[in-house]
C-alpha positions as CSV (number, residue, x, y, z in Angstrom):
1,X,8.3,-58.6,-13.2
2,X,5.6,-56.3,-14.7
3,X,3.6,-56.7,-11.5
4,X,6.5,-55.4,-9.4
5,X,6.7,-52.2,-11.5
6,X,3.0,-51.7,-11.3
7,X,3.2,-51.6,-7.5
8,X,6.3,-49.3,-7.7
9,X,4.4,-46.9,-10.0
10,X,1.4,-46.9,-7.7
11,X,3.6,-46.2,-4.7
12,X,5.3,-43.3,-6.5
13,X,2.0,-41.8,-7.6
14,X,0.7,-42.1,-4.0
15,X,3.8,-40.4,-2.6
16,X,3.5,-37.6,-5.2
17,X,-0.2,-37.0,-4.3
18,X,0.5,-36.9,-0.6
19,X,3.4,-34.5,-1.1
20,X,1.2,-32.2,-3.2
21,X,-1.6,-32.3,-0.6
22,X,0.9,-31.4,2.2
23,X,2.6,-28.6,0.2
24,X,-0.6,-27.0,-1.1
25,X,-1.4,-24.8,1.9
26,X,2.2,-23.6,1.7
27,X,2.0,-22.4,-1.9
28,X,0.1,-19.2,-2.7
29,X,-0.7,-19.2,-6.4
30,X,-2.7,-16.3,-7.8
31,X,-3.9,-16.2,-11.3
32,X,-4.8,-12.9,-12.9
33,X,-7.2,-13.3,-15.7
34,X,-8.1,-10.1,-17.7
35,X,-11.7,-9.0,-17.3
36,X,-12.2,-10.9,-14.0
37,X,-12.6,-9.6,-10.5
38,X,-9.1,-9.0,-8.9
39,X,-8.1,-11.6,-6.3
40,X,-7.6,-8.7,-3.7
41,X,-10.1,-5.9,-4.3
42,X,-9.2,-2.4,-3.2
43,X,-9.6,-1.7,0.4
44,X,-11.0,1.7,1.7
45,X,-11.1,3.0,5.2
46,X,-12.7,6.0,6.8
47,X,-9.9,7.6,8.9
48,X,-9.7,10.5,11.2
49,X,-6.7,12.7,11.7
50,X,-6.9,15.6,14.1
51,X,-10.5,16.9,13.7
52,X,-10.7,15.9,10.0
53,X,-11.9,12.7,8.4
54,X,-11.4,11.3,4.9
55,X,-11.8,8.1,2.9
56,X,-8.5,6.5,2.2
57,X,-7.5,3.9,-0.3
58,X,-5.3,1.4,1.6
59,X,-2.1,0.0,0.1
60,X,-0.1,-2.8,1.8
61,X,2.1,-4.3,-0.9
62,X,5.5,-3.2,-2.2
63,X,4.3,-2.9,-5.8
64,X,1.2,-0.9,-4.9
65,X,3.3,1.3,-2.6
66,X,5.7,2.0,-5.4
67,X,2.9,3.1,-7.7
68,X,0.9,5.0,-5.1
69,X,-1.0,7.8,-6.7
70,X,1.2,8.0,-9.8
71,X,-0.5,8.6,-13.1
72,X,-3.8,9.8,-11.6
73,X,-5.1,13.2,-12.5
74,X,-6.3,14.2,-9.0
75,X,-7.6,13.0,-5.7
76,X,-10.7,14.4,-4.0
77,X,-10.4,16.9,-1.1
78,X,-11.9,14.3,1.2
79,X,-9.9,11.4,-0.1
80,X,-6.4,10.0,0.4
81,X,-4.1,7.0,0.2
82,X,-3.0,5.2,3.3
83,X,0.2,3.2,3.1
84,X,0.4,0.6,5.9
85,X,3.7,-1.0,6.9
86,X,4.1,-4.3,8.9
87,X,6.7,-2.7,11.2
88,X,8.0,0.8,11.8
89,X,10.5,2.0,9.2
90,X,12.0,5.0,7.5
91,X,10.6,4.6,3.9
92,X,11.6,7.0,1.1
93,X,8.7,8.3,-1.0
94,X,9.0,10.1,-4.3
95,X,6.7,11.8,-6.8
96,X,7.4,9.8,-9.8
97,X,4.7,10.3,-12.5
98,X,2.6,12.4,-10.2
99,X,0.3,15.0,-11.8
100,X,-0.7,17.0,-8.7
101,X,1.0,18.1,-5.5
102,X,0.4,16.4,-2.1
103,X,0.7,16.7,1.6
104,X,2.5,13.7,3.1
105,X,1.5,12.9,6.7
106,X,3.9,10.5,8.5
107,X,2.2,8.4,11.3
108,X,3.8,6.4,14.1
109,X,1.8,4.6,16.8
110,X,-1.4,6.4,16.0
111,X,0.0,9.9,16.0
112,X,1.3,12.3,13.4
113,X,5.1,12.2,13.7
114,X,6.1,14.4,10.7
115,X,4.5,16.3,7.8
116,X,5.7,17.3,4.3
117,X,3.4,20.0,2.9
118,X,2.8,20.9,-0.7
119,X,5.2,18.4,-2.2
120,X,5.4,19.5,-5.8
121,X,5.2,17.6,-9.0
122,X,8.6,17.0,-10.5
123,X,9.6,18.3,-13.9
124,X,8.9,15.9,-16.7
125,X,12.6,15.7,-17.6
126,X,13.7,14.5,-14.2
127,X,15.2,11.0,-14.2
128,X,14.4,8.6,-11.4
129,X,17.8,9.3,-9.9
130,X,17.1,13.0,-9.8
131,X,13.7,12.8,-8.1
132,X,13.7,14.1,-4.5
133,X,13.1,11.5,-1.8
134,X,10.9,12.3,1.1
135,X,11.8,10.5,4.3
136,X,10.2,11.0,7.8
137,X,12.3,12.2,10.8
138,X,11.5,9.1,12.8
139,X,10.4,5.5,12.0
140,X,6.7,5.3,11.0
141,X,4.1,2.6,10.5
142,X,1.7,4.5,8.2
143,X,1.8,7.3,5.7
144,X,-1.3,9.3,4.6
145,X,-1.1,11.1,1.3
146,X,-3.7,13.8,0.7
147,X,-4.4,16.7,-1.6
148,X,-1.9,19.6,-1.1
149,X,-3.4,22.1,1.3
150,X,-5.3,19.5,3.4
151,X,-2.9,19.9,6.3
152,X,-3.2,23.7,6.4
153,X,-7.0,23.7,5.8
154,X,-7.5,21.2,8.6
155,X,-4.8,22.5,11.0
156,X,-3.1,19.1,11.2
157,X,-0.1,19.2,13.5
158,X,2.6,16.8,14.7
159,X,1.2,14.9,17.7
160,X,-2.4,14.9,16.3
161,X,-4.2,11.6,16.7
162,X,-4.7,9.3,13.7
163,X,-7.5,6.7,14.0
164,X,-9.4,4.2,11.8
165,X,-13.1,5.0,12.0
166,X,-14.6,2.3,9.8
167,X,-14.4,0.4,6.5
168,X,-15.6,2.4,3.6
169,X,-16.9,1.5,0.1
170,X,-16.1,3.0,-3.3
């Protein structure tokens, strides 16, 4: 009788191991250990918009998009943050915990489709529900946030071309 259970146990272990091997490529487990290199290091691109070019930090995930530039003291005049969406949409942006004003450039299909200039920092007493939401006029696939005044300084206009020039390092 014990021999019968030994074979059954071996069979169950083999089934478990095979199931784990089959499922392993389907499961994406990420462990974040403090002090170690992040699993997905920051991505930077050199981008051109109109006649200007800047280095943009790229964000592609919901969590990173929600945080954006919040909590930072400034951004350089030749720097920006590029939000990349998988498909065209009408996202709502806000200035939660922002410490400096921005120009928001909405991009669709490689062209500037809308612009919000000099978006100001909200008062410290504004609740999340009271914060203004900024939404483009048409569905977009990218958003470029830059220092306030960038659009005016560089004569950026609706219809200007947006292009990725190269990868950049920081």
